[in-house]
C-alpha positions as CSV (number, residue, x, y, z in Angstrom):
1,M,0.0,0.0,0.0
2,S,1.2,3.5,-0.8
3,F,-0.1,6.8,-2.1
4,Y,1.7,6.6,-5.4
5,L,3.2,3.9,-7.7
6,P,6.3,4.9,-9.5
7,L,6.1,4.1,-13.2
8,G,9.5,5.3,-14.4
9,D,10.3,8.4,-16.5
10,D,9.1,10.7,-13.7
11,R,5.6,9.3,-13.9
12,Y,3.4,8.3,-10.9
13,E,0.1,6.5,-10.6
14,P,-2.1,7.6,-7.7
15,T,-3.7,4.9,-5.6
16,E,-7.0,4.8,-3.9
17,F,-5.4,6.4,-0.8
18,T,-5.1,9.8,-2.6
19,E,-8.9,10.0,-2.9
20,S,-10.5,13.3,-2.0
21,P,-13.6,13.4,0.2
22,W,-15.3,15.7,-2.3
23,D,-15.0,13.6,-5.4
24,S,-13.7,10.0,-5.7
25,A,-12.2,10.7,-9.1
26,M,-10.0,13.5,-7.7
27,Q,-7.0,13.6,-5.3
28,H,-6.8,15.3,-1.9
29,G,-4.2,18.1,-2.0
30,G,-2.0,16.5,0.7
31,P,-0.4,13.6,-1.3
32,P,0.4,15.8,-4.4
33,A,2.0,18.5,-2.1
34,A,4.1,15.8,-0.4
35,L,5.1,14.2,-3.7
36,L,6.3,17.5,-5.2
37,G,8.1,18.3,-1.9
38,H,9.8,14.9,-2.0
39,V,11.1,15.0,-5.5
40,M,12.5,18.5,-4.9
41,R,14.8,17.4,-2.0
42,L,18.4,18.5,-2.2
43,D,21.4,16.7,-0.7
44,G,22.9,18.5,2.2
45,L,20.0,21.0,2.5
46,R,16.7,20.9,4.4
47,L,13.2,22.0,3.3
48,A,12.4,25.4,4.8
49,R,9.3,26.4,2.9
50,L,7.0,24.7,0.4
51,S,4.4,26.8,-1.5
52,V,1.9,24.7,-3.5
53,D,-0.6,26.1,-6.0
54,F,-3.6,23.9,-6.9
55,L,-4.6,25.0,-10.4
56,G,-7.9,23.2,-10.4
57,P,-9.2,19.8,-9.3
58,I,-6.5,17.1,-9.4
59,P,-7.6,14.0,-11.3
60,R,-6.7,10.6,-9.9
61,R,-4.8,9.7,-13.0
62,T,-1.2,9.2,-14.0
63,S,0.9,12.3,-13.7
64,R,4.4,13.3,-14.9
65,I,6.5,15.3,-12.5
66,E,8.9,18.0,-13.8
67,V,11.6,19.6,-11.6
68,S,13.8,22.5,-12.4
69,P,16.2,24.7,-10.4
70,V,15.4,28.4,-9.9
71,K,18.2,29.6,-7.6
72,P,20.9,27.0,-6.9
73,G,23.2,27.6,-3.9
74,R,25.3,26.0,-1.2
75,L,23.5,27.6,1.8
76,T,20.1,28.4,0.3
77,A,18.4,27.1,-2.9
78,L,15.1,27.5,-4.6
79,N,13.6,25.0,-7.0
80,E,10.2,24.3,-8.6
81,A,8.1,21.4,-9.7
82,T,4.9,20.7,-11.6
83,M,2.5,17.8,-11.7
84,V,1.2,17.4,-15.2
85,I,-1.9,15.3,-15.8
86,D,-3.5,14.8,-19.3
87,G,-1.2,17.5,-20.7
88,R,-2.3,20.1,-18.1
89,V,-0.4,21.4,-15.1
90,A,-2.6,20.4,-12.2
91,V,-0.3,21.4,-9.3
92,S,2.8,23.6,-9.2
93,A,5.2,24.1,-6.3
94,R,8.3,26.0,-5.2
95,A,10.6,24.9,-2.4
96,W,13.2,26.8,-0.5
97,H,16.0,24.7,1.1
98,I,18.5,25.9,3.7
99,A,21.7,24.2,4.8
100,P,21.9,23.1,8.4
101,G,24.8,24.4,10.5
102,P,26.2,24.6,14.0
103,R,23.8,24.8,16.9
104,P,23.0,28.4,17.8
105,P,23.5,29.6,21.4
106,A,19.7,29.5,22.2
107,E,18.1,27.5,24.9
108,G,14.7,26.1,26.0
109,E,11.6,27.0,24.0
110,Q,13.6,29.1,21.6
111,V,15.1,25.8,20.3
112,A,12.3,23.3,21.0
113,G,9.4,25.4,19.6
114,E,6.8,27.7,21.1
115,R,5.2,24.9,23.1
116,R,4.9,21.2,23.2
117,A,1.9,19.5,21.6
118,E,-0.9,17.9,23.6
119,L,-0.4,14.4,24.9
120,L,-1.2,11.6,22.4
121,P,-4.6,10.0,23.2
122,D,-5.1,6.3,23.2
123,Q,-8.3,6.2,21.1
124,E,-8.3,6.5,17.3
125,D,-10.9,8.9,15.7
126,R,-12.6,8.2,12.4
127,F,-14.2,10.3,9.8
128,A,-17.9,9.5,9.0
129,G,-17.1,8.9,5.3
130,D,-15.1,6.0,3.9
131,W,-12.7,7.7,1.5
132,G,-9.1,6.9,0.6
133,Y,-7.1,9.7,2.1
134,G,-9.0,9.6,5.3
135,R,-8.3,5.9,5.7
136,A,-4.7,6.2,4.9
137,I,-3.9,8.1,8.1
138,E,-4.6,7.3,11.7
139,W,-6.2,10.3,13.5
140,R,-6.4,11.0,17.3
141,C,-8.0,14.3,18.3
142,T,-6.9,16.3,21.3
143,R,-9.4,19.1,20.7
144,G,-12.6,19.1,18.6
145,G,-13.5,16.2,16.3
146,L,-13.0,15.0,12.8
147,D,-16.6,15.6,11.8
148,E,-17.1,18.7,14.0
149,L,-16.9,22.3,13.1
150,G,-14.3,24.7,14.5
151,E,-10.8,24.6,15.8
152,T,-9.4,21.0,15.8
153,H,-6.1,19.6,17.1
154,V,-5.2,16.2,16.0
155,W,-2.3,13.7,16.1
156,S,-1.8,12.0,12.7
157,R,0.2,8.9,11.8
158,V,0.5,8.1,8.1
159,R,-0.1,4.4,7.6
160,M,1.9,3.8,4.4
161,P,4.7,5.1,2.2
162,L,4.2,8.2,0.0
163,I,5.9,6.3,-2.9
164,D,5.8,2.5,-3.2
165,G,9.2,1.1,-2.3
166,V,10.6,4.3,-0.8
167,D,10.9,4.9,2.9
168,L,8.6,7.5,4.4
169,L,10.5,10.6,5.5
170,G,9.6,13.0,8.3
171,Q,9.1,15.7,5.7
172,D,6.6,13.4,3.9
173,R,4.6,12.9,7.1
174,A,4.3,16.6,7.7
175,L,3.4,17.5,4.1
176,I,0.8,14.7,3.6
177,V,-1.3,16.2,6.5
178,A,-0.5,19.9,6.1
179,D,-3.2,20.5,3.5
180,S,-5.8,19.1,5.9
181,A,-5.8,22.2,8.1
182,N,-8.8,23.7,6.2
183,G,-10.9,20.5,6.2
184,L,-10.2,19.7,9.9
185,S,-11.1,23.2,11.2
186,A,-13.9,24.3,8.9
187,V,-16.3,26.7,10.6
188,L,-19.2,26.2,8.1
189,P,-21.0,23.0,7.2
190,F,-19.6,21.3,4.1
191,E,-23.0,20.4,2.7
192,K,-23.9,24.1,2.5
193,W,-20.6,25.9,2.0
194,L,-17.5,25.7,-0.1
195,S,-14.1,26.5,1.4
196,I,-11.6,26.1,-1.3
197,P,-7.8,26.7,-0.8
198,P,-6.2,27.5,-4.1
199,T,-2.8,27.4,-2.5
200,M,-1.0,26.1,0.6
201,T,2.3,27.2,2.2
202,A,4.2,25.1,4.7
203,T,7.1,26.6,6.6
204,M,9.3,24.0,8.3
205,L,11.6,24.5,11.3
206,R,12.8,20.9,11.2
207,E,11.6,17.5,10.1
208,P,9.3,15.7,12.5
209,A,10.9,12.8,14.5
210,G,9.0,9.6,14.9
211,E,5.7,8.5,13.4
212,W,3.3,11.1,14.8
213,V,2.7,14.7,13.6
214,H,0.3,16.9,15.6
215,L,-1.7,19.6,13.7
216,A,-3.4,22.3,15.6
217,A,-5.7,23.9,13.0
218,R,-8.2,26.7,13.0
219,T,-10.1,28.7,10.3
220,I,-11.1,32.3,10.3
221,V,-13.5,33.8,7.7
222,S,-13.9,37.4,6.6
223,D,-17.2,39.2,6.0
224,D,-16.6,39.3,2.3
225,G,-16.2,35.7,1.3
226,L,-12.5,35.0,2.1
227,G,-11.0,32.8,4.8
228,L,-7.7,31.7,6.3
229,A,-6.9,28.2,7.6
230,E,-3.8,28.0,9.6
231,G,-2.1,25.3,11.6
232,E,0.9,24.6,13.8
233,M,2.7,21.3,13.4
234,F,4.5,19.5,16.3
235,D,6.1,16.2,17.1
236,L,6.5,14.8,20.6
237,A,9.5,17.1,21.2
238,G,8.0,20.4,20.1
239,K,7.2,22.6,17.1
240,V,8.2,21.5,13.7
241,G,6.5,24.0,11.4
242,Q,3.3,25.8,10.4
243,V,0.9,25.9,7.5
244,A,-1.4,28.6,6.0
245,Q,-4.2,28.3,3.4
246,P,-6.2,31.3,2.0
247,L,-9.8,30.3,1.3
248,L,-12.5,31.1,-1.2
249,V,-15.7,30.8,0.9
250,R,-19.0,30.6,-0.9
251,E,-22.5,29.2,-0.3
252,R,-23.2,26.2,-2.6
């Protein structure tokens, strides 16, 4: 089991576990974001920011991934990638990477993060629906619930590799769930309202350690049809990054 099957020549076949809750023929944004982030990795540097633009619904069909450098460098580097499906760019992304160095002379929370995440509960939580992406991840809520409105905090554990035959990285774990901030913390009922994120930005302090990533997500809406979903990501030691998604909010 995995999210993608590598077909060679930079082509990938999405499996059932990329399935979106809104349309079974489409992909959830999390796996494509993680895949583009994965293929843009650079030896000796670490992902610092990933910006992903969703240029429309993402069909659950074979894609070709194209990667190109924008600003090579020894200490900082920028590259970009596109996911092409049926001859159309469905997703594009840019990634900044920064070289790690000596430990700075900072202590306590300045190193570990702003705070530690909530304790990991024993009980798994489940979505009401039976859709691929939701089943591919184990969810344990520490605030709110998977099918409740409003701010939600949840531990997540990805159950399978991102790419078949390739070990799952800490970066992959974080990016697979980062795009869920909007869906987890929606403040309006899905059956009556659309909350569409055309883009997502994940800024990373470090890679999560271990299998679990905690996402503390909330959504705020403006009085003129926009919104902002944001989330903080943690592992058991402390903060690892944050995510932001601007939203188009409309009544169906």
